[in-house]
C-alpha positions in Angstrom: -81.2 81.2 42.0 -78.8 83.1 44.5 -75.2 83.9 43.5 -73.9 81.8 46.3 -75.8 78.9 44.8 -74.9 79.8 41.5 -71.1 79.4 42.6 -71.7 75.9 44.4 -73.3 74.5 40.9 -71.0 72.1 39.1 -71.9 71.1 35.7 -71.6 67.1 35.3 -69.5 65.8 32.8 -70.8 63.2 30.5 -67.8 63.0 27.7 -64.5 61.1 27.2 -61.7 63.3 26.5 -58.2 63.2 26.5 -55.6 64.2 28.8 -54.2 68.0 28.0 -56.5 68.2 24.8 -58.3 71.1 23.7 -61.8 69.2 24.5 -60.5 68.6 27.9 -59.7 72.3 28.7 -63.3 73.4 27.0 -65.1 71.2 29.2 -63.2 71.9 32.5 -63.4 75.5 32.1 -67.2 74.8 31.8 -67.3 72.5 35.0 -65.5 74.8 37.1 -63.0 72.1 38.1 -59.9 72.5 40.4 -56.3 72.0 38.6 -55.3 68.9 37.5 -53.1 67.0 39.7 -49.4 66.2 39.0 -48.6 63.3 37.1 -48.2 59.9 39.1 -51.9 58.9 39.9 -51.6 59.7 43.6 -54.5 59.2 45.5 -57.2 61.8 45.6 -60.1 61.3 47.9 -61.2 64.8 47.2 -62.5 63.2 43.8 -64.2 60.3 45.5 -67.6 59.6 44.1 -70.9 60.6 45.7 -74.3 59.0 45.0 -76.8 61.8 44.6 -79.9 59.5 44.6 -80.8 59.5 40.7 -81.2 56.2 38.6 -78.7 53.4 38.3 -78.1 50.3 36.1 -77.8 47.2 38.4 -78.5 44.5 35.5 -77.2 46.3 32.3 -77.9 45.5 28.8 -76.2 46.7 25.6 -76.1 46.4 21.8 -73.9 48.0 19.1 -74.9 49.7 16.1 -71.9 50.0 13.6 -72.6 53.2 11.5 -71.7 53.2 7.8 -72.4 49.8 7.2 -70.5 46.7 6.7 -68.6 48.1 4.0 -67.1 50.8 6.0 -65.8 48.4 8.7 -63.0 45.6 8.9 -65.1 42.3 9.8 -62.5 41.4 12.0 -62.6 44.7 13.9 -66.5 44.2 14.6 -66.1 40.9 15.9 -62.8 41.8 18.1 -65.2 44.8 19.5 -67.9 42.8 20.2 -66.2 39.9 21.6 -63.7 42.0 23.9 -66.5 44.4 25.1 -68.9 41.8 26.1 -66.3 40.1 28.0 -65.0 43.1 29.5 -68.2 44.1 30.7 -69.1 40.9 32.0 -65.7 39.9 33.7 -65.9 39.1 37.3 -62.8 41.2 38.4 -63.3 44.0 36.6 -67.0 44.1 37.9 -65.5 43.5 41.5 -64.4 47.4 41.1 -67.8 48.8 40.1 -69.8 46.9 42.4 -68.7 49.2 45.2 -71.4 51.6 43.6 -74.4 49.5 44.1 -75.8 48.6 47.6 -77.2 45.0 46.6 -73.6 44.0 45.9 -74.1 42.5 42.6 -74.2 43.8 38.9 -74.3 42.0 35.8 -73.9 42.7 31.9 -75.6 41.0 28.9 -74.5 41.7 25.4 -77.3 41.3 22.8 -76.2 41.0 18.8 -74.7 44.0 17.0 -76.1 45.6 14.0 -74.5 47.5 10.9 -76.6 50.7 9.8 -76.4 51.0 6.1 -74.1 53.5 4.7 -72.6 56.0 3.4 -70.2 56.6 6.5 -71.2 60.3 7.8 -67.7 62.9 7.7 -69.1 64.5 11.0 -71.4 63.4 13.8 -73.0 65.7 16.1 -74.9 64.9 19.1 -78.2 66.2 17.5 -77.4 63.6 15.0 -77.2 60.6 17.3 -80.3 61.7 19.1 -82.2 61.7 15.8 -80.8 58.7 14.8 -82.1 57.2 18.1 -85.6 58.7 17.6 -85.9 57.2 13.9 -84.9 53.9 15.4 -87.2 53.9 17.9 -90.1 55.3 15.9 -89.2 52.6 13.3 -89.8 49.9 16.3 -86.2 48.9 15.4 -85.4 48.7 19.4 -88.7 46.9 20.2 -88.2 44.4 22.9 -85.8 46.1 24.9 -86.0 47.1 28.6 -85.2 51.0 28.3 -84.5 51.6 31.9 -81.5 49.2 31.6 -80.3 49.1 28.1 -77.7 51.3 26.3 -77.4 51.6 22.7 -73.7 51.9 21.6 -73.1 53.7 18.0 -70.0 52.9 16.7 -68.5 55.4 14.4 -66.2 54.3 11.1 -62.9 55.2 10.8 -62.5 58.9 9.5 -65.6 60.2 11.0 -65.3 63.3 13.2 -67.6 63.6 16.4 -68.6 66.6 18.1 -70.7 67.7 21.2 -73.0 70.2 19.1 -76.6 69.5 20.2 -77.9 70.5 16.7 -77.9 68.4 13.8 -75.4 68.6 11.2 -77.6 68.5 8.4 -76.3 65.0 7.2 -78.7 61.9 8.2 -77.3 58.9 9.8 -78.9 55.9 7.9 -81.3 54.1 10.4 -81.8 51.3 8.1 -80.3 48.2 10.0 -78.6 45.5 7.6 -78.4 41.9 8.8 -77.4 41.0 12.4 -73.5 40.4 12.6 -73.0 36.7 12.2 -71.8 34.7 15.1 -72.7 37.0 17.9 -74.5 36.5 21.4 -77.7 37.2 22.0 -80.0 70.2 26.2 -78.7 73.5 26.6 -76.8 74.6 23.6 -73.0 74.1 24.5 -69.8 75.2 22.7 -69.0 72.0 20.8 -65.5 70.1 20.8 -64.6 67.5 18.6 -62.9 64.4 17.9 -59.8 66.1 16.3 -59.5 68.2 19.3 -59.4 64.9 22.0 -62.9 63.8 22.3 -63.2 60.2 22.3 -67.3 59.7 22.6 -69.9 60.3 25.5 -73.0 59.0 26.7 -76.7 60.5 27.1 -80.4 59.9 27.1 -83.2 60.7 24.4 -86.7 61.4 25.9 -89.2 60.1 23.2 -92.2 62.1 24.6 -93.2 64.5 27.3 -95.5 62.2 29.4 -94.4 60.3 32.5 -94.3 56.9 31.0 -92.6 57.8 27.8 -89.5 55.8 27.5 -86.1 57.5 27.9 -83.7 55.9 25.9 -79.9 55.5 26.7 -76.9 55.8 24.2 -73.4 56.1 24.0 -71.5 57.1 20.9 -67.6 57.1 20.3 -65.0 57.4 17.4 -62.7 55.1 15.7 -59.7 56.4 17.5 -56.5 56.5 15.4 -53.7 58.5 13.9 -54.7 59.1 10.2 -52.5 58.9 7.3 -51.7 63.0 7.2 -50.6 62.4 10.5 -53.4 64.0 12.5 -55.3 62.4 15.2 -59.0 61.5 15.7 -60.1 60.8 19.2 -57.6 59.2 21.8 -55.6 56.6 20.3 -53.5 54.7 23.0 -53.3 51.1 21.9 -51.4 49.6 19.1 -55.0 48.7 17.0 -57.6 50.9 16.6 -60.4 48.4 17.6 -58.6 48.2 21.1 -59.5 52.0 21.5 -63.0 51.6 20.4 -63.1 48.7 23.4 -61.7 50.9 25.9 -63.7 54.1 25.1 -66.9 52.0 25.0 -65.8 50.5 28.6 -65.6 54.0 29.6 -69.1 55.1 28.6 -70.7 51.9 29.4 -69.4 52.1 33.0 -70.5 55.7 33.4 -74.0 54.8 31.7 -74.4 52.3 34.4 -73.7 54.4 37.2 -75.1 57.8 36.1 -77.6 57.0 33.0 -79.6 60.4 33.6 -76.9 62.9 33.5 -78.4 64.4 30.3 -81.4 65.3 32.4 -79.0 67.1 34.9 -77.4 69.1 31.6 -80.8 69.7 30.5 -81.8 71.4 33.8 -79.0 73.9 33.7 -78.7 76.1 36.9 -81.4 74.6 38.8 -80.3 73.6 42.2 -82.5 70.6 41.7 -80.7 69.1 38.7 -78.4 67.1 40.8 -81.3 64.9 41.7 -80.9 63.0 38.4 -77.3 62.3 39.1 -75.9 58.7 40.1 -72.7 58.7 41.1 -70.2 61.7 40.4 -67.5 63.5 42.2 -68.2 66.8 43.9 -66.5 68.3 40.8 -69.0 66.6 38.6 -66.7 63.9 37.2 -68.2 60.4 36.5 -66.4 56.9 37.1 -64.3 57.2 33.9 -63.1 60.8 33.9 -60.9 61.7 36.6 -58.4 58.5 35.5 -57.9 60.0 32.5 -57.4 63.8 33.4 -54.7 62.6 36.0 -52.8 59.8 33.8 -49.7 60.8 32.3 -49.0 58.9 30.3 -52.5 57.5 29.4 -51.1 54.0 29.4 -51.1 54.3 33.0 -54.9 53.8 32.8 -55.4 52.4 29.3 -54.3 48.6 29.9 -54.7 45.1 28.4 -55.9 43.1 31.2 -56.2 39.5 31.9 -59.8 38.2 31.9 -60.7 36.6 35.0 -61.4 33.0 33.3 -57.9 33.3 31.9 -59.5 33.3 28.3 -57.2 36.1 27.1 -56.8 39.6 27.5 -59.3 43.0 27.2 -58.3 46.5 26.4 -60.1 48.6 29.1 -59.5 52.0 31.0 -59.3 51.7 34.6 -62.6 53.3 36.3 -62.3 55.4 39.5 -62.6 53.5 42.6 -63.5 55.4 45.8 -62.1 52.3 47.7 -58.5 53.3 46.7 -59.2 56.9 45.9 -58.3 56.8 42.2 -58.1 54.2 39.2 -58.2 50.7 40.1 -57.6 47.6 37.9 -59.0 44.4 38.2 -59.5 42.8 41.7 -60.2 39.3 42.8 -62.5 40.5 45.7 -65.6 42.6 45.4 -64.8 46.3 46.7 -66.9 47.3 49.6 -69.9 49.7 48.8 -68.8 52.9 48.7 -71.7 54.4 50.8 -70.7 52.4 53.7 -67.0 53.6 52.8 -67.8 57.4 53.4 -70.2 56.6 56.5 -67.3 55.1 58.4 -65.0 57.9 57.0 -62.8 55.2 55.9 -60.0 55.6 53.5 -59.7 59.1 53.4 -55.9 58.8 54.1 -54.5 58.0 50.6 -54.4 54.2 49.2 -52.6 53.8 46.1 -54.7 53.2 43.2 -53.3 51.5 40.1 -56.4 51.3 38.5 -57.2 50.3 34.7 
């Protein structure tokens, strides 16, 4: 690759990091991202998302695996997370924002019953640990019956567990033994590792189960139980008044990124190859996915982390507003579907600054 092409290459982002944290600074340094805008959440058309031709998920299916076993979780937290995340991902007014990244003008989301994975809860979890867990679940047949092209498996980490981005396993093993399904539910190059004590909330990725073209690629997301610990230290990105709400917002972020840019891990593995972008779905020219820039520019975070009323008026859900090309920034629930973002760019529309109050 020529020096000029090397300068143009921007490493895509697929992690959830807090504004102003060490994790954010570390990932930005590797992305060659421009300086963060001043507080106030102004319109930022320079960060509009661009479609690169990669796979996207129109009809998303997801399920939750609670790491550490039922003993590591409050039953009410698991119930609240399952209910709120399923409601948020299928909510009409929230999806009216996300539908702009799909030319068909329609998207769906289906939640499959969650399970707990037998303990003990791990102290530290790396990307290598999560990917090994995915491989073991696949090999054991625990993921059978899933359409791997459209399913994302969420791995929820319990209170106190630290998450990092190290591609090597920690040496510990997360149990792949599923306990009983929860009752009442509906049916890579080595890089410097940031962790959840430095502002990392979670990330999504993919695991290749073989080397052949027909071997499944399995999509996953993982995130921490964001909280302020008894000793005053912070793990993850605690914004809401209850940690289960932080978990919902984290995975709302990750699932929306996974549905619009599921093969980002392949782009990262391709390194500096100019063809790496062919794996990408929707990202900004700076490499940000739909959930990233809203967090980077929000100050305070409550500008984009909010509890919003569900379309059917059945209650509220805690979410993080996603980036919208239609308003050039974070956008909250809207009553009408946003226009396809490709059409907006084709017409040259909206590059003058609408306000995006996103959520």
